[in-house]
Chimera marker file (.cmm) of the C-alpha trace (Angstrom):
<marker_set name="trace">
<marker id="1" x="16.770" y="28.639" z="-12.655" r="1" g="1" b="0" radius="0.5"/>
<marker id="2" x="13.676" y="26.907" z="-14.049" r="1" g="1" b="0" radius="0.5"/>
<marker id="3" x="11.401" y="29.377" z="-12.240" r="1" g="1" b="0" radius="0.5"/>
<marker id="4" x="13.162" y="32.288" z="-13.926" r="1" g="1" b="0" radius="0.5"/>
<marker id="5" x="12.718" y="30.600" z="-17.314" r="1" g="1" b="0" radius="0.5"/>
<marker id="6" x="9.058" y="29.888" z="-16.569" r="1" g="1" b="0" radius="0.5"/>
<marker id="7" x="8.482" y="33.517" z="-15.654" r="1" g="1" b="0" radius="0.5"/>
<marker id="8" x="10.412" y="34.901" z="-18.626" r="1" g="1" b="0" radius="0.5"/>
<marker id="9" x="8.522" y="32.830" z="-21.217" r="1" g="1" b="0" radius="0.5"/>
<marker id="10" x="5.200" y="32.545" z="-19.338" r="1" g="1" b="0" radius="0.5"/>
<marker id="11" x="5.515" y="28.785" z="-19.447" r="1" g="1" b="0" radius="0.5"/>
<marker id="12" x="2.929" y="28.223" z="-16.729" r="1" g="1" b="0" radius="0.5"/>
<marker id="13" x="0.358" y="29.344" z="-19.303" r="1" g="1" b="0" radius="0.5"/>
<marker id="14" x="1.434" y="26.767" z="-21.900" r="1" g="1" b="0" radius="0.5"/>
<marker id="15" x="-1.117" y="24.361" z="-23.284" r="1" g="1" b="0" radius="0.5"/>
<marker id="16" x="-0.213" y="20.773" z="-24.117" r="1" g="1" b="0" radius="0.5"/>
<marker id="17" x="0.324" y="21.848" z="-27.740" r="1" g="1" b="0" radius="0.5"/>
<marker id="18" x="2.789" y="24.543" z="-26.626" r="1" g="1" b="0" radius="0.5"/>
<marker id="19" x="4.682" y="21.959" z="-24.589" r="1" g="1" b="0" radius="0.5"/>
<marker id="20" x="4.565" y="19.455" z="-27.449" r="1" g="1" b="0" radius="0.5"/>
<marker id="21" x="5.957" y="22.058" z="-29.856" r="1" g="1" b="0" radius="0.5"/>
<marker id="22" x="8.891" y="22.612" z="-27.504" r="1" g="1" b="0" radius="0.5"/>
<marker id="23" x="9.513" y="18.877" z="-26.951" r="1" g="1" b="0" radius="0.5"/>
<marker id="24" x="9.356" y="18.173" z="-30.687" r="1" g="1" b="0" radius="0.5"/>
<marker id="25" x="11.703" y="21.058" z="-31.425" r="1" g="1" b="0" radius="0.5"/>
<marker id="26" x="14.082" y="19.629" z="-28.823" r="1" g="1" b="0" radius="0.5"/>
<marker id="27" x="13.972" y="16.300" z="-30.675" r="1" g="1" b="0" radius="0.5"/>
<marker id="28" x="14.491" y="18.022" z="-34.036" r="1" g="1" b="0" radius="0.5"/>
<marker id="29" x="17.571" y="19.823" z="-32.744" r="1" g="1" b="0" radius="0.5"/>
<marker id="30" x="19.013" y="16.768" z="-30.958" r="1" g="1" b="0" radius="0.5"/>
<marker id="31" x="21.576" y="16.264" z="-33.712" r="1" g="1" b="0" radius="0.5"/>
<marker id="32" x="22.227" y="20.032" z="-33.963" r="1" g="1" b="0" radius="0.5"/>
<marker id="33" x="20.639" y="20.031" z="-37.392" r="1" g="1" b="0" radius="0.5"/>
<marker id="34" x="17.151" y="21.311" z="-38.158" r="1" g="1" b="0" radius="0.5"/>
<marker id="35" x="15.938" y="20.005" z="-41.507" r="1" g="1" b="0" radius="0.5"/>
<marker id="36" x="12.873" y="21.084" z="-43.438" r="1" g="1" b="0" radius="0.5"/>
<marker id="37" x="11.144" y="17.708" z="-43.032" r="1" g="1" b="0" radius="0.5"/>
<marker id="38" x="11.387" y="18.035" z="-39.245" r="1" g="1" b="0" radius="0.5"/>
<marker id="39" x="10.011" y="21.570" z="-39.287" r="1" g="1" b="0" radius="0.5"/>
<marker id="40" x="7.191" y="20.518" z="-41.610" r="1" g="1" b="0" radius="0.5"/>
<marker id="41" x="6.226" y="17.684" z="-39.298" r="1" g="1" b="0" radius="0.5"/>
<marker id="42" x="6.251" y="19.951" z="-36.240" r="1" g="1" b="0" radius="0.5"/>
<marker id="43" x="4.123" y="22.526" z="-38.072" r="1" g="1" b="0" radius="0.5"/>
<marker id="44" x="1.708" y="19.802" z="-39.128" r="1" g="1" b="0" radius="0.5"/>
<marker id="45" x="1.347" y="18.676" z="-35.498" r="1" g="1" b="0" radius="0.5"/>
<marker id="46" x="1.167" y="22.022" z="-33.666" r="1" g="1" b="0" radius="0.5"/>
<marker id="47" x="0.937" y="24.843" z="-36.226" r="1" g="1" b="0" radius="0.5"/>
<marker id="48" x="3.314" y="27.532" z="-37.443" r="1" g="1" b="0" radius="0.5"/>
<marker id="49" x="2.941" y="29.891" z="-34.476" r="1" g="1" b="0" radius="0.5"/>
<marker id="50" x="3.809" y="27.237" z="-31.907" r="1" g="1" b="0" radius="0.5"/>
<marker id="51" x="6.719" y="25.946" z="-33.992" r="1" g="1" b="0" radius="0.5"/>
<marker id="52" x="8.136" y="29.477" z="-34.251" r="1" g="1" b="0" radius="0.5"/>
<marker id="53" x="7.610" y="30.108" z="-30.526" r="1" g="1" b="0" radius="0.5"/>
<marker id="54" x="9.365" y="26.846" z="-29.630" r="1" g="1" b="0" radius="0.5"/>
<marker id="55" x="12.276" y="27.599" z="-31.949" r="1" g="1" b="0" radius="0.5"/>
<marker id="56" x="12.770" y="31.115" z="-30.539" r="1" g="1" b="0" radius="0.5"/>
<marker id="57" x="12.779" y="29.888" z="-26.943" r="1" g="1" b="0" radius="0.5"/>
<marker id="58" x="14.990" y="26.913" z="-27.811" r="1" g="1" b="0" radius="0.5"/>
<marker id="59" x="17.619" y="29.253" z="-29.307" r="1" g="1" b="0" radius="0.5"/>
<marker id="60" x="17.859" y="31.181" z="-26.030" r="1" g="1" b="0" radius="0.5"/>
<marker id="61" x="18.248" y="28.217" z="-23.666" r="1" g="1" b="0" radius="0.5"/>
<marker id="62" x="21.148" y="25.921" z="-22.890" r="1" g="1" b="0" radius="0.5"/>
<marker id="63" x="20.660" y="22.184" z="-23.266" r="1" g="1" b="0" radius="0.5"/>
<marker id="64" x="20.320" y="21.709" z="-19.509" r="1" g="1" b="0" radius="0.5"/>
<marker id="65" x="17.686" y="24.477" z="-19.358" r="1" g="1" b="0" radius="0.5"/>
<marker id="66" x="15.797" y="22.787" z="-22.202" r="1" g="1" b="0" radius="0.5"/>
<marker id="67" x="15.800" y="19.472" z="-20.333" r="1" g="1" b="0" radius="0.5"/>
<marker id="68" x="14.756" y="21.170" z="-17.075" r="1" g="1" b="0" radius="0.5"/>
<marker id="69" x="11.875" y="22.832" z="-18.874" r="1" g="1" b="0" radius="0.5"/>
<marker id="70" x="10.678" y="19.530" z="-20.359" r="1" g="1" b="0" radius="0.5"/>
<marker id="71" x="11.033" y="17.853" z="-16.956" r="1" g="1" b="0" radius="0.5"/>
<marker id="72" x="8.968" y="20.597" z="-15.329" r="1" g="1" b="0" radius="0.5"/>
<marker id="73" x="5.938" y="19.369" z="-17.308" r="1" g="1" b="0" radius="0.5"/>
<marker id="74" x="6.290" y="15.703" z="-16.291" r="1" g="1" b="0" radius="0.5"/>
<marker id="75" x="3.430" y="15.689" z="-13.770" r="1" g="1" b="0" radius="0.5"/>
<marker id="76" x="1.169" y="17.895" z="-15.840" r="1" g="1" b="0" radius="0.5"/>
<marker id="77" x="1.419" y="16.352" z="-19.304" r="1" g="1" b="0" radius="0.5"/>
<marker id="78" x="2.956" y="12.888" z="-19.054" r="1" g="1" b="0" radius="0.5"/>
<marker id="79" x="2.452" y="11.369" z="-15.614" r="1" g="1" b="0" radius="0.5"/>
<marker id="80" x="1.591" y="7.844" z="-16.799" r="1" g="1" b="0" radius="0.5"/>
<marker id="81" x="3.531" y="5.253" z="-18.765" r="1" g="1" b="0" radius="0.5"/>
<marker id="82" x="1.056" y="5.613" z="-21.642" r="1" g="1" b="0" radius="0.5"/>
<marker id="83" x="1.623" y="9.387" z="-21.677" r="1" g="1" b="0" radius="0.5"/>
<marker id="84" x="5.392" y="8.805" z="-21.714" r="1" g="1" b="0" radius="0.5"/>
<marker id="85" x="5.102" y="6.429" z="-24.652" r="1" g="1" b="0" radius="0.5"/>
<marker id="86" x="2.969" y="8.892" z="-26.613" r="1" g="1" b="0" radius="0.5"/>
<marker id="87" x="5.552" y="11.625" z="-26.072" r="1" g="1" b="0" radius="0.5"/>
<marker id="88" x="8.448" y="9.325" z="-27.012" r="1" g="1" b="0" radius="0.5"/>
<marker id="89" x="6.618" y="8.118" z="-30.127" r="1" g="1" b="0" radius="0.5"/>
<marker id="90" x="6.019" y="11.724" z="-31.180" r="1" g="1" b="0" radius="0.5"/>
<marker id="91" x="9.683" y="12.533" z="-30.611" r="1" g="1" b="0" radius="0.5"/>
<marker id="92" x="10.855" y="9.447" z="-32.493" r="1" g="1" b="0" radius="0.5"/>
<marker id="93" x="8.686" y="10.500" z="-35.433" r="1" g="1" b="0" radius="0.5"/>
<marker id="94" x="10.657" y="13.764" z="-35.513" r="1" g="1" b="0" radius="0.5"/>
<marker id="95" x="13.957" y="11.866" z="-35.274" r="1" g="1" b="0" radius="0.5"/>
<marker id="96" x="12.872" y="9.788" z="-38.280" r="1" g="1" b="0" radius="0.5"/>
<marker id="97" x="11.595" y="12.753" z="-40.347" r="1" g="1" b="0" radius="0.5"/>
<marker id="98" x="14.846" y="12.964" z="-42.296" r="1" g="1" b="0" radius="0.5"/>
<marker id="99" x="14.866" y="9.198" z="-42.902" r="1" g="1" b="0" radius="0.5"/>
<marker id="100" x="17.654" y="8.567" z="-40.389" r="1" g="1" b="0" radius="0.5"/>
<marker id="101" x="17.726" y="7.657" z="-36.713" r="1" g="1" b="0" radius="0.5"/>
<marker id="102" x="21.391" y="8.298" z="-36.020" r="1" g="1" b="0" radius="0.5"/>
<marker id="103" x="23.411" y="7.328" z="-32.957" r="1" g="1" b="0" radius="0.5"/>
<marker id="104" x="23.150" y="10.770" z="-31.372" r="1" g="1" b="0" radius="0.5"/>
<marker id="105" x="19.364" y="10.755" z="-31.706" r="1" g="1" b="0" radius="0.5"/>
<marker id="106" x="19.222" y="7.221" z="-30.282" r="1" g="1" b="0" radius="0.5"/>
<marker id="107" x="21.356" y="8.338" z="-27.354" r="1" g="1" b="0" radius="0.5"/>
<marker id="108" x="19.116" y="11.369" z="-26.725" r="1" g="1" b="0" radius="0.5"/>
<marker id="109" x="16.048" y="9.107" z="-26.753" r="1" g="1" b="0" radius="0.5"/>
<marker id="110" x="17.669" y="6.678" z="-24.318" r="1" g="1" b="0" radius="0.5"/>
<marker id="111" x="18.707" y="9.576" z="-22.053" r="1" g="1" b="0" radius="0.5"/>
<marker id="112" x="15.201" y="11.081" z="-22.090" r="1" g="1" b="0" radius="0.5"/>
<marker id="113" x="13.633" y="7.720" z="-21.285" r="1" g="1" b="0" radius="0.5"/>
<marker id="114" x="15.891" y="7.462" z="-18.231" r="1" g="1" b="0" radius="0.5"/>
<marker id="115" x="15.251" y="10.913" z="-16.833" r="1" g="1" b="0" radius="0.5"/>
<marker id="116" x="11.585" y="11.237" z="-17.669" r="1" g="1" b="0" radius="0.5"/>
<link id1="1" id2="2" r="1" g="1" b="0" radius="0.2"/>
<link id1="2" id2="3" r="1" g="1" b="0" radius="0.2"/>
<link id1="3" id2="4" r="1" g="1" b="0" radius="0.2"/>
<link id1="4" id2="5" r="1" g="1" b="0" radius="0.2"/>
<link id1="5" id2="6" r="1" g="1" b="0" radius="0.2"/>
<link id1="6" id2="7" r="1" g="1" b="0" radius="0.2"/>
<link id1="7" id2="8" r="1" g="1" b="0" radius="0.2"/>
<link id1="8" id2="9" r="1" g="1" b="0" radius="0.2"/>
<link id1="9" id2="10" r="1" g="1" b="0" radius="0.2"/>
<link id1="10" id2="11" r="1" g="1" b="0" radius="0.2"/>
<link id1="11" id2="12" r="1" g="1" b="0" radius="0.2"/>
<link id1="12" id2="13" r="1" g="1" b="0" radius="0.2"/>
<link id1="13" id2="14" r="1" g="1" b="0" radius="0.2"/>
<link id1="14" id2="15" r="1" g="1" b="0" radius="0.2"/>
<link id1="15" id2="16" r="1" g="1" b="0" radius="0.2"/>
<link id1="16" id2="17" r="1" g="1" b="0" radius="0.2"/>
<link id1="17" id2="18" r="1" g="1" b="0" radius="0.2"/>
<link id1="18" id2="19" r="1" g="1" b="0" radius="0.2"/>
<link id1="19" id2="20" r="1" g="1" b="0" radius="0.2"/>
<link id1="20" id2="21" r="1" g="1" b="0" radius="0.2"/>
<link id1="21" id2="22" r="1" g="1" b="0" radius="0.2"/>
<link id1="22" id2="23" r="1" g="1" b="0" radius="0.2"/>
<link id1="23" id2="24" r="1" g="1" b="0" radius="0.2"/>
<link id1="24" id2="25" r="1" g="1" b="0" radius="0.2"/>
<link id1="25" id2="26" r="1" g="1" b="0" radius="0.2"/>
<link id1="26" id2="27" r="1" g="1" b="0" radius="0.2"/>
<link id1="27" id2="28" r="1" g="1" b="0" radius="0.2"/>
<link id1="28" id2="29" r="1" g="1" b="0" radius="0.2"/>
<link id1="29" id2="30" r="1" g="1" b="0" radius="0.2"/>
<link id1="30" id2="31" r="1" g="1" b="0" radius="0.2"/>
<link id1="31" id2="32" r="1" g="1" b="0" radius="0.2"/>
<link id1="32" id2="33" r="1" g="1" b="0" radius="0.2"/>
<link id1="33" id2="34" r="1" g="1" b="0" radius="0.2"/>
<link id1="34" id2="35" r="1" g="1" b="0" radius="0.2"/>
<link id1="35" id2="36" r="1" g="1" b="0" radius="0.2"/>
<link id1="36" id2="37" r="1" g="1" b="0" radius="0.2"/>
<link id1="37" id2="38" r="1" g="1" b="0" radius="0.2"/>
<link id1="38" id2="39" r="1" g="1" b="0" radius="0.2"/>
<link id1="39" id2="40" r="1" g="1" b="0" radius="0.2"/>
<link id1="40" id2="41" r="1" g="1" b="0" radius="0.2"/>
<link id1="41" id2="42" r="1" g="1" b="0" radius="0.2"/>
<link id1="42" id2="43" r="1" g="1" b="0" radius="0.2"/>
<link id1="43" id2="44" r="1" g="1" b="0" radius="0.2"/>
<link id1="44" id2="45" r="1" g="1" b="0" radius="0.2"/>
<link id1="45" id2="46" r="1" g="1" b="0" radius="0.2"/>
<link id1="46" id2="47" r="1" g="1" b="0" radius="0.2"/>
<link id1="47" id2="48" r="1" g="1" b="0" radius="0.2"/>
<link id1="48" id2="49" r="1" g="1" b="0" radius="0.2"/>
<link id1="49" id2="50" r="1" g="1" b="0" radius="0.2"/>
<link id1="50" id2="51" r="1" g="1" b="0" radius="0.2"/>
<link id1="51" id2="52" r="1" g="1" b="0" radius="0.2"/>
<link id1="52" id2="53" r="1" g="1" b="0" radius="0.2"/>
<link id1="53" id2="54" r="1" g="1" b="0" radius="0.2"/>
<link id1="54" id2="55" r="1" g="1" b="0" radius="0.2"/>
<link id1="55" id2="56" r="1" g="1" b="0" radius="0.2"/>
<link id1="56" id2="57" r="1" g="1" b="0" radius="0.2"/>
<link id1="57" id2="58" r="1" g="1" b="0" radius="0.2"/>
<link id1="58" id2="59" r="1" g="1" b="0" radius="0.2"/>
<link id1="59" id2="60" r="1" g="1" b="0" radius="0.2"/>
<link id1="60" id2="61" r="1" g="1" b="0" radius="0.2"/>
<link id1="61" id2="62" r="1" g="1" b="0" radius="0.2"/>
<link id1="62" id2="63" r="1" g="1" b="0" radius="0.2"/>
<link id1="63" id2="64" r="1" g="1" b="0" radius="0.2"/>
<link id1="64" id2="65" r="1" g="1" b="0" radius="0.2"/>
<link id1="65" id2="66" r="1" g="1" b="0" radius="0.2"/>
<link id1="66" id2="67" r="1" g="1" b="0" radius="0.2"/>
<link id1="67" id2="68" r="1" g="1" b="0" radius="0.2"/>
<link id1="68" id2="69" r="1" g="1" b="0" radius="0.2"/>
<link id1="69" id2="70" r="1" g="1" b="0" radius="0.2"/>
<link id1="70" id2="71" r="1" g="1" b="0" radius="0.2"/>
<link id1="71" id2="72" r="1" g="1" b="0" radius="0.2"/>
<link id1="72" id2="73" r="1" g="1" b="0" radius="0.2"/>
<link id1="73" id2="74" r="1" g="1" b="0" radius="0.2"/>
<link id1="74" id2="75" r="1" g="1" b="0" radius="0.2"/>
<link id1="75" id2="76" r="1" g="1" b="0" radius="0.2"/>
<link id1="76" id2="77" r="1" g="1" b="0" radius="0.2"/>
<link id1="77" id2="78" r="1" g="1" b="0" radius="0.2"/>
<link id1="78" id2="79" r="1" g="1" b="0" radius="0.2"/>
<link id1="79" id2="80" r="1" g="1" b="0" radius="0.2"/>
<link id1="80" id2="81" r="1" g="1" b="0" radius="0.2"/>
<link id1="81" id2="82" r="1" g="1" b="0" radius="0.2"/>
<link id1="82" id2="83" r="1" g="1" b="0" radius="0.2"/>
<link id1="83" id2="84" r="1" g="1" b="0" radius="0.2"/>
<link id1="84" id2="85" r="1" g="1" b="0" radius="0.2"/>
<link id1="85" id2="86" r="1" g="1" b="0" radius="0.2"/>
<link id1="86" id2="87" r="1" g="1" b="0" radius="0.2"/>
<link id1="87" id2="88" r="1" g="1" b="0" radius="0.2"/>
<link id1="88" id2="89" r="1" g="1" b="0" radius="0.2"/>
<link id1="89" id2="90" r="1" g="1" b="0" radius="0.2"/>
<link id1="90" id2="91" r="1" g="1" b="0" radius="0.2"/>
<link id1="91" id2="92" r="1" g="1" b="0" radius="0.2"/>
<link id1="92" id2="93" r="1" g="1" b="0" radius="0.2"/>
<link id1="93" id2="94" r="1" g="1" b="0" radius="0.2"/>
<link id1="94" id2="95" r="1" g="1" b="0" radius="0.2"/>
<link id1="95" id2="96" r="1" g="1" b="0" radius="0.2"/>
<link id1="96" id2="97" r="1" g="1" b="0" radius="0.2"/>
<link id1="97" id2="98" r="1" g="1" b="0" radius="0.2"/>
<link id1="98" id2="99" r="1" g="1" b="0" radius="0.2"/>
<link id1="99" id2="100" r="1" g="1" b="0" radius="0.2"/>
<link id1="100" id2="101" r="1" g="1" b="0" radius="0.2"/>
<link id1="101" id2="102" r="1" g="1" b="0" radius="0.2"/>
<link id1="102" id2="103" r="1" g="1" b="0" radius="0.2"/>
<link id1="103" id2="104" r="1" g="1" b="0" radius="0.2"/>
<link id1="104" id2="105" r="1" g="1" b="0" radius="0.2"/>
<link id1="105" id2="106" r="1" g="1" b="0" radius="0.2"/>
<link id1="106" id2="107" r="1" g="1" b="0" radius="0.2"/>
<link id1="107" id2="108" r="1" g="1" b="0" radius="0.2"/>
<link id1="108" id2="109" r="1" g="1" b="0" radius="0.2"/>
<link id1="109" id2="110" r="1" g="1" b="0" radius="0.2"/>
<link id1="110" id2="111" r="1" g="1" b="0" radius="0.2"/>
<link id1="111" id2="112" r="1" g="1" b="0" radius="0.2"/>
<link id1="112" id2="113" r="1" g="1" b="0" radius="0.2"/>
<link id1="113" id2="114" r="1" g="1" b="0" radius="0.2"/>
<link id1="114" id2="115" r="1" g="1" b="0" radius="0.2"/>
<link id1="115" id2="116" r="1" g="1" b="0" radius="0.2"/>
</marker_set>
């Protein structure tokens, strides 16, 4: 399944910023609510084009496909503990963009830490 997704969206050509846009959008949508502060922060980090690309792809994938896609970049973009922490800190910043770090977002973070 992940190979089909990679082919469809040309994911093998993604830069780190493309991946980061997708991971941050995943974090922003963790509570099924995308707020302007989250979008603004993503745009600030990766630019409008990457934010829009990530959002469009995110809308077409199931949650398990989203996770599989993020996992497929583990060796390429976050192989070390320091890389993991940077990614998790970036994601937590998105979780906190609306001033709340709710239970669902905390659960998503805990889940991601376990699988990544």
